[in-house]
Backbone as a printed PyTorch tensor [residue, N CA C, xyz], in Angstrom:
tensor([[[ 27.4200, 124.5600,  82.5860],
         [ 28.0340, 124.7150,  83.8860],
         [ 29.5290, 124.9740,  83.7650]],

        [[ 29.9690, 125.8190,  84.5920],
         [ 31.3970, 126.1090,  84.6160],
         [ 32.0370, 125.3550,  85.7770]],

        [[ 33.1890, 124.8200,  85.4830],
         [ 33.9510, 124.1450,  86.5500],
         [ 34.7910, 125.1780,  87.2660]],

        [[ 34.9440, 124.9690,  88.5320],
         [ 35.7950, 125.8680,  89.3070],
         [ 37.2590, 125.5540,  88.9940]],

        [[ 38.0360, 126.5580,  88.7610],
         [ 39.4570, 126.3720,  88.4800],
         [ 40.2040, 126.1470,  89.7890]],

        [[ 40.9020, 125.0560,  89.8320],
         [ 41.6920, 124.7670,  91.0320],
         [ 43.1590, 124.9960,  90.7320]],

        [[ 43.8260, 125.5800,  91.6670],
         [ 45.2590, 125.7520,  91.4930],
         [ 45.9670, 124.6490,  92.2750]],

        [[ 47.0970, 124.2370,  91.7770],
         [ 47.8630, 123.1900,  92.4550],
         [ 48.4600, 122.2330,  91.4440]],

        [[ 49.0870, 121.1920,  91.9490],
         [ 49.7550, 120.2070,  91.1050],
         [ 48.9830, 118.8990,  91.1520]],

        [[ 49.0760, 118.1510,  90.0720],
         [ 48.4360, 116.8410,  90.0550],
         [ 49.3530, 115.8270,  90.7250]],

        [[ 48.8090, 114.6840,  91.0470],
         [ 49.5880, 113.6230,  91.6930],
         [ 50.7260, 113.1610,  90.7860]],

        [[ 50.5020, 113.0790,  89.5130],
         [ 51.5360, 112.6550,  88.5630],
         [ 52.6910, 113.6530,  88.5490]],

        [[ 52.3870, 114.9260,  88.5710],
         [ 53.4430, 115.9440,  88.5900],
         [ 54.2730, 115.8510,  89.8630]],

        [[ 53.6150, 115.6680,  90.9860],
         [ 54.3350, 115.5540,  92.2580],
         [ 55.2220, 114.3190,  92.2780]],

        [[ 54.7040, 113.1820,  91.8280],
         [ 55.5030, 111.9540,  91.8040],
         [ 56.6890, 112.0760,  90.8580]],

        [[ 56.5090, 112.7720,  89.7480],
         [ 57.6130, 112.9820,  88.8110],
         [ 58.7180, 113.8120,  89.4520]],

        [[ 58.3550, 114.8670,  90.1280],
         [ 59.3450, 115.7130,  90.8030],
         [ 60.0660, 114.9320,  91.8900]],

        [[ 59.3440, 114.1400,  92.6710],
         [ 59.9690, 113.3340,  93.7330],
         [ 60.9390, 112.3230,  93.1360]],

        [[ 60.5690, 111.6910,  92.0150],
         [ 61.4560, 110.7230,  91.3650],
         [ 62.7230, 111.3960,  90.8560]],

        [[ 62.6010, 112.5730,  90.2780],
         [ 63.7800, 113.3010,  89.7890],
         [ 64.6940, 113.6770,  90.9470]],

        [[ 64.1400, 114.1450,  92.0460],
         [ 64.9500, 114.5050,  93.2200],
         [ 65.6550, 113.2660,  93.7720]],

        [[ 64.9660, 112.1320,  93.8230],
         [ 65.5760, 110.8980,  94.3200],
         [ 66.7390, 110.4590,  93.4360]],

        [[ 66.5760, 110.5560,  92.1190],
         [ 67.6580, 110.1970,  91.2040],
         [ 68.8670, 111.1140,  91.3720]],

        [[ 68.6220, 112.3940,  91.4960],
         [ 69.7280, 113.3430,  91.6960],
         [ 70.4470, 113.0850,  93.0160]],

        [[ 69.6820, 112.7940,  94.0720],
         [ 70.2870, 112.5120,  95.3750],
         [ 71.1570, 111.2530,  95.3060]],

        [[ 70.6770, 110.2160,  94.6330],
         [ 71.4580, 108.9850,  94.4970],
         [ 72.7420, 109.2380,  93.7120]],

        [[ 72.6520, 110.0380,  92.6810],
         [ 73.8280, 110.3680,  91.8790],
         [ 74.8590, 111.1280,  92.7170]],

        [[ 74.4110, 112.1100,  93.4550],
         [ 75.3170, 112.9240,  94.2720],
         [ 75.9610, 112.0800,  95.3720]],

        [[ 75.1770, 111.2290,  96.0260],
         [ 75.7330, 110.3800,  97.0840],
         [ 76.7520, 109.4000,  96.5250]],

        [[ 76.4980, 108.8860,  95.3310],
         [ 77.4580, 107.9910,  94.6950],
         [ 78.7700, 108.6910,  94.3980]],

        [[ 78.6860, 109.9030,  93.9030],
         [ 79.9050, 110.6690,  93.6140],
         [ 80.6510, 111.0200,  94.8930]],

        [[ 79.9250, 111.3270,  95.9580],
         [ 80.5710, 111.6630,  97.2290],
         [ 81.3130, 110.4490,  97.7880]],

        [[ 80.7360, 109.2670,  97.6420],
         [ 81.4020, 108.0510,  98.1110],
         [ 82.6970, 107.8030,  97.3710]],

        [[ 82.6920, 108.0030,  96.0500],
         [ 83.9120, 107.8410,  95.2650],
         [ 84.9530, 108.8810,  95.6480]],

        [[ 84.5250, 110.0840,  95.9330],
         [ 85.4620, 111.1360,  96.3300],
         [ 86.1210, 110.7970,  97.6570]],

        [[ 85.3630, 110.2210,  98.5890],
         [ 85.9370, 109.8370,  99.8790],
         [ 86.9730, 108.7420,  99.7010]],

        [[ 86.6740, 107.7530,  98.8640],
         [ 87.6280, 106.6720,  98.6230],
         [ 88.9090, 107.2100,  97.9940]],

        [[ 88.7520, 108.0990,  97.0410],
         [ 89.9070, 108.6840,  96.3740],
         [ 90.7330, 109.5280,  97.3500]],

        [[ 90.0660, 110.2780,  98.2070],
         [ 90.7720, 111.1030,  99.1840],
         [ 91.5410, 110.2370, 100.1800]],

        [[ 90.9450, 109.1380, 100.6250],
         [ 91.6310, 108.2490, 101.5580],
         [ 92.8580, 107.6300, 100.9020]],

        [[ 92.7210, 107.2360,  99.6460],
         [ 93.8590, 106.6440,  98.9340],
         [ 94.9840, 107.6730,  98.7560]],

        [[ 94.6200, 108.8970,  98.3740],
         [ 95.6320, 109.9510,  98.2140],
         [ 96.3240, 110.2640,  99.5300]],

        [[ 95.5640, 110.2680, 100.6280],
         [ 96.1560, 110.5300, 101.9360],
         [ 97.1400, 109.4240, 102.3010]],

        [[ 96.7570, 108.1730, 102.0530],
         [ 97.6550, 107.0540, 102.3590],
         [ 98.9350, 107.1440, 101.5340]],

        [[ 98.8090, 107.4840, 100.2520],
         [100.0000, 107.6250,  99.4060],
         [100.9190, 108.7250,  99.9230]],

        [[100.3470, 109.8400, 100.3570],
         [101.1590, 110.9450, 100.8800],
         [101.8330, 110.5560, 102.1940]],

        [[101.1020, 109.8640, 103.0640],
         [101.6920, 109.4500, 104.3460],
         [102.7950, 108.4240, 104.1370]],

        [[102.6060, 107.5070, 103.1930],
         [103.6560, 106.5350, 102.9020],
         [104.9010, 107.2450, 102.3920]],

        [[104.7170, 108.2490, 101.5530],
         [105.8670, 109.0230, 101.0590],
         [106.5920, 109.7100, 102.2110]],

        [[105.8400, 110.2530, 103.1760],
         [106.4690, 110.8840, 104.3530],
         [107.2510, 109.8580, 105.1650]],

        [[106.6360, 108.6920, 105.3780],
         [107.3030, 107.6560, 106.1630],
         [108.5370, 107.1100, 105.4460]],

        [[108.4490, 106.9430, 104.1270],
         [109.6220, 106.4900, 103.3690],
         [110.7630, 107.4950, 103.4870]],

        [[110.4230, 108.7820, 103.4250],
         [111.4400, 109.8210, 103.5850],
         [112.0580, 109.7630, 104.9760]],

        [[111.2250, 109.5560, 105.9890],
         [111.7310, 109.4590, 107.3600],
         [112.6520, 108.2530, 107.5110]],

        [[112.2610, 107.1200, 106.9340],
         [113.0830, 105.9080, 107.0470],
         [114.4080, 106.0990, 106.3270]],

        [[114.3860, 106.7790, 105.1920],
         [115.6310, 107.0640, 104.4740],
         [116.5420, 107.9590, 105.3160]],

        [[115.9690, 108.9680, 105.9570],
         [116.7690, 109.8190, 106.8520],
         [117.3200, 109.0080, 108.0150]],

        [[116.5200, 108.1130, 108.5660],
         [116.9460, 107.2340, 109.6650],
         [118.1240, 106.3770, 109.2020]],

        [[118.0160, 105.8490, 107.9950],
         [119.0930, 105.0190, 107.4570],
         [120.3710, 105.8260, 107.2810]],

        [[120.2540, 107.0450, 106.8220],
         [121.4420, 107.8910, 106.6550],
         [122.0910, 108.1960, 108.0000]],

        [[121.2710, 108.3430, 109.0240],
         [121.7870, 108.6860, 110.3510],
         [122.3940, 107.4790, 111.0610]],

        [[121.7320, 106.3140, 110.9910],
         [122.1450, 105.1460, 111.7730],
         [122.7670, 104.0270, 110.9400]],

        [[122.8020, 104.1760, 109.6250],
         [123.4290, 103.1720, 108.7880],
         [122.5580, 101.9580, 108.4980]],

        [[121.3570, 101.9530, 108.9530],
         [120.4210, 100.8630, 108.6760],
         [118.9970, 101.3620, 108.8600]],

        [[118.0520, 100.6300, 108.2990],
         [116.6470, 100.9720, 108.4870],
         [116.1840, 100.3850, 109.8150]],

        [[115.0970, 100.8890, 110.3780],
         [114.5730, 100.2850, 111.6020],
         [114.2800,  98.7980, 111.3580]],

        [[114.6270,  97.9600, 112.3290],
         [114.5110,  96.5200, 112.1320],
         [113.0960,  96.0000, 112.3470]],

        [[112.2950,  96.7000, 113.1400],
         [110.9390,  96.2460, 113.4350],
         [109.9780,  97.4260, 113.3800]],

        [[108.6900,  97.1160, 113.3900],
         [107.6760,  98.1680, 113.4500],
         [107.8160,  98.9390, 114.7540]],

        [[108.1300,  98.2240, 115.8410],
         [108.2990,  98.8870, 117.1400],
         [109.4600,  99.8790, 117.0910]],

        [[110.5570,  99.4870, 116.4580],
         [111.7070, 100.3900, 116.3420],
         [111.3460, 101.6100, 115.4960]],

        [[110.5940, 101.3880, 114.4330],
         [110.1460, 102.5090, 113.5970],
         [109.2340, 103.4270, 114.3960]],

        [[108.3050, 102.8530, 115.1410],
         [107.3880, 103.6510, 115.9500],
         [108.1360, 104.4700, 116.9940]],

        [[109.1000, 103.8450, 117.6550],
         [109.8920, 104.5680, 118.6590],
         [110.6850, 105.7040, 118.0210]],

        [[111.2440, 105.4690, 116.8360],
         [111.9940, 106.5190, 116.1510],
         [111.0750, 107.6760, 115.7650]],

        [[109.8580, 107.3620, 115.3330],
         [108.8940, 108.4160, 114.9920],
         [108.5160, 109.2260, 116.2320]],

        [[108.3450, 108.5440, 117.3590],
         [107.9980, 109.2450, 118.6030],
         [109.1430, 110.1370, 119.0510]],

        [[110.3700, 109.6210, 118.9980],
         [111.5430, 110.4230, 119.3930],
         [111.6870, 111.6580, 118.5150]],

        [[111.3810, 111.5130, 117.2380],
         [111.5130, 112.6350, 116.3030],
         [110.2920, 113.5580, 116.3470]],

        [[109.2950, 113.2020, 117.1650],
         [108.0450, 113.9670, 117.2670],
         [107.3960, 114.1390, 115.8850]],

        [[107.3900, 113.0360, 115.1490],
         [106.7950, 113.0160, 113.8160],
         [105.2760, 112.9800, 113.9340]],

        [[104.5920, 113.5020, 112.9510],
         [103.1260, 113.5710, 113.0050],
         [102.4580, 112.2060, 112.8200]],

        [[103.1750, 111.2230, 112.3250],
         [102.5910, 109.9020, 112.0740],
         [103.0500, 108.8590, 113.0930]],

        [[103.1150, 109.2370, 114.3420],
         [103.6340, 108.3160, 115.3560],
         [102.7500, 107.0990, 115.5780]],

        [[101.4550, 107.1880, 115.2830],
         [100.5940, 106.0330, 115.5170],
         [100.6160, 105.0280, 114.3720]],

        [[101.2240, 105.3680, 113.2410],
         [101.3330, 104.5070, 112.0650],
         [ 99.9860, 103.9840, 111.5760]],

        [[ 98.9240, 104.7630, 111.7240],
         [ 97.5910, 104.3430, 111.2850],
         [ 97.2740, 104.9440, 109.9250]],

        [[ 96.7550, 104.1080, 109.0290],
         [ 96.3640, 104.5900, 107.7060],
         [ 94.9560, 105.2020, 107.7720]],

        [[ 94.4690, 105.7810, 106.6870],
         [ 93.1470, 106.4330, 106.7160],
         [ 91.9820, 105.5020, 107.0480]],

        [[ 92.1810, 104.1890, 106.9420],
         [ 91.1220, 103.2350, 107.2520],
         [ 91.2110, 102.7440, 108.6990]],

        [[ 92.1590, 103.2810, 109.4600],
         [ 92.3030, 102.8880, 110.8520],
         [ 93.1610, 101.6540, 111.0560]],

        [[ 93.7360, 101.1310, 109.9960],
         [ 94.6250,  99.9800, 110.0990],
         [ 96.0640, 100.4660, 110.2340]],

        [[ 96.9220,  99.6300, 110.7920],
         [ 98.3240, 100.0150, 110.9300],
         [ 99.0400,  99.8080, 109.5950]],

        [[ 99.9180, 100.7490, 109.2480],
         [100.7570, 100.5480, 108.0720],
         [101.6160,  99.3220, 108.3170]],

        [[101.7960,  98.5210, 107.2720],
         [102.6310,  97.3280, 107.3810],
         [104.0680,  97.7120, 107.0430]],

        [[105.0050,  97.1550, 107.7990],
         [106.4230,  97.4710, 107.6040],
         [107.2330,  96.2050, 107.8340]],

        [[108.1800,  95.9840, 106.9630],
         [109.1640,  94.9210, 107.1940],
         [110.4380,  95.3120, 106.4700]],

        [[111.5260,  94.7550, 106.9220],
         [112.7970,  95.0000, 106.2530],
         [113.3320,  93.6660, 105.7500]],

        [[114.0510,  93.7160, 104.6450],
         [114.6410,  92.4910, 104.1100],
         [116.1470,  92.4650, 104.3250]],

        [[116.7130,  93.6010, 104.6670],
         [118.1340,  93.7050, 105.0060],
         [118.3070,  94.9920, 105.8050]],

        [[119.5420,  95.3430, 106.0900],
         [119.7820,  96.5690, 106.8520],
         [119.5190,  97.8300, 106.0350]],

        [[119.3840,  97.6820, 104.7160],
         [119.2240,  98.8680, 103.8810],
         [117.9490,  98.8690, 103.0320]],

        [[117.2160,  97.7740, 102.9980],
         [115.9820,  97.7430, 102.2090],
         [114.7880,  97.4740, 103.1150]],

        [[113.6610,  98.0700, 102.7490],
         [112.4550,  97.9120, 103.5590],
         [111.2300,  97.9140, 102.6650]],

        [[110.1400,  97.4170, 103.2350],
         [108.8360,  97.4160, 102.5800],
         [107.8590,  98.1440, 103.4850]],

        [[107.0850,  99.0430, 102.9170],
         [106.1200,  99.8290, 103.6780],
         [104.8570,  99.9520, 102.8320]],

        [[103.7220,  99.5320, 103.3980],
         [102.4910,  99.5790, 102.6240],
         [101.2690,  99.6640, 103.5290]],

        [[100.1730, 100.0440, 102.8970],
         [ 98.8610, 100.0610, 103.5380],
         [ 98.0160,  99.0060, 102.8470]],

        [[ 97.1470,  98.3730, 103.6070],
         [ 96.2530,  97.3870, 103.0110],
         [ 95.0990,  98.0560, 102.2590]],

        [[ 95.0280,  99.3660, 102.2520],
         [ 94.0700, 100.0960, 101.4400],
         [ 92.6180,  99.8100, 101.7630]],

        [[ 92.3290,  99.5420, 103.0140],
         [ 90.9530,  99.2690, 103.4070],
         [ 90.5560,  97.8120, 103.2340]],

        [[ 91.5060,  96.9330, 102.9250],
         [ 91.2230,  95.4960, 102.8040],
         [ 91.0330,  94.9420, 104.2090]],

        [[ 89.7750,  94.7300, 104.5990],
         [ 89.4620,  94.3290, 105.9610],
         [ 89.3600,  92.8200, 106.1460]],

        [[ 89.6760,  92.0510, 105.0920],
         [ 89.6300,  90.5990, 105.2550],
         [ 90.7680,  90.1600, 106.1780]],

        [[ 90.5760,  89.0080, 106.8280],
         [ 91.5930,  88.5310, 107.7730],
         [ 92.1180,  87.1940, 107.2880]],

        [[ 93.3420,  87.0660, 106.8950],
         [ 94.3210,  88.1270, 106.6650],
         [ 94.0030,  88.8810, 105.3730]],

        [[ 94.5200,  90.1010, 105.2420],
         [ 94.2670,  90.8640, 104.0170],
         [ 94.8320,  90.1300, 102.7990]],

        [[ 94.0250,  89.9730, 101.7770],
         [ 94.4490,  89.1860, 100.6150],
         [ 94.3140,  89.9180,  99.2830]],

        [[ 93.5950,  91.0170,  99.2310],
         [ 93.3440,  91.7130,  97.9660],
         [ 94.4900,  92.6640,  97.6480]],

        [[ 95.5860,  92.1230,  97.1240],
         [ 96.7850,  92.9270,  96.8600],
         [ 96.5400,  94.0260,  95.8320]],

        [[ 95.4670,  93.9270,  95.0600],
         [ 95.1860,  94.9240,  94.0290],
         [ 94.8810,  96.2920,  94.6280]],

        [[ 94.3860,  96.3500,  95.8670],
         [ 94.0580,  97.6430,  96.4660],
         [ 95.0990,  98.1020,  97.4780]],

        [[ 96.1310,  97.3100,  97.7050],
         [ 97.1860,  97.7160,  98.6310],
         [ 97.9380,  98.9040,  98.0490]],

        [[ 98.4540,  99.7580,  98.9330],
         [ 99.1220, 100.9880,  98.5240],
         [100.5390, 100.9700,  99.0640]],

        [[101.4960, 101.3590,  98.2560],
         [102.8720, 101.4430,  98.7120],
         [103.7180, 100.3530,  98.0810]],

        [[104.6920,  99.8690,  98.8470],
         [105.6440,  98.8700,  98.3860],
         [105.5280,  97.6420,  99.2800]],

        [[104.5510,  96.7470,  98.9900],
         [104.3700,  95.5860,  99.8640],
         [105.4860,  94.5640,  99.7130]],

        [[105.7150,  93.8390, 100.7950],
         [106.7170,  92.7780, 100.7670],
         [106.2740,  91.7120,  99.7700]],

        [[107.2510,  91.0970,  99.0750],
         [106.8740,  90.0470,  98.1200],
         [106.2740,  88.8530,  98.8490]],

        [[105.4390,  88.1160,  98.1170],
         [104.8720,  86.9070,  98.6880],
         [105.9570,  85.8560,  98.8930]],

        [[105.8530,  85.0830,  99.9640],
         [106.8870,  84.0480, 100.2020],
         [106.8260,  82.9490,  99.1690]]])
């Protein structure tokens, strides 16, 4: 007796292909997540550099740095700066403080959502020293 030849794939072949596709998808999604984190960090670093430059220009013009976050925000609004909301890529406000009329600290918590933020290892910029 002759067996009829069937065309198609076996269950093992199909499961192998599905497993390979799942592994590739997991790998790609993992890489995309890392790319997003890196892009957010790079954006925060660039925005901090812009804000530091603006504060330096403010200091040259007025002889001192803005004394409060509100004063900095108002100066950014008056100058029609693109960063008037002072929000970092994670939706948190950039932290700002001054220690004198000529020195300041400006940083992002880098996505540290704990209350209060405590993971200084992921903070970006020049954070104020601990008391």
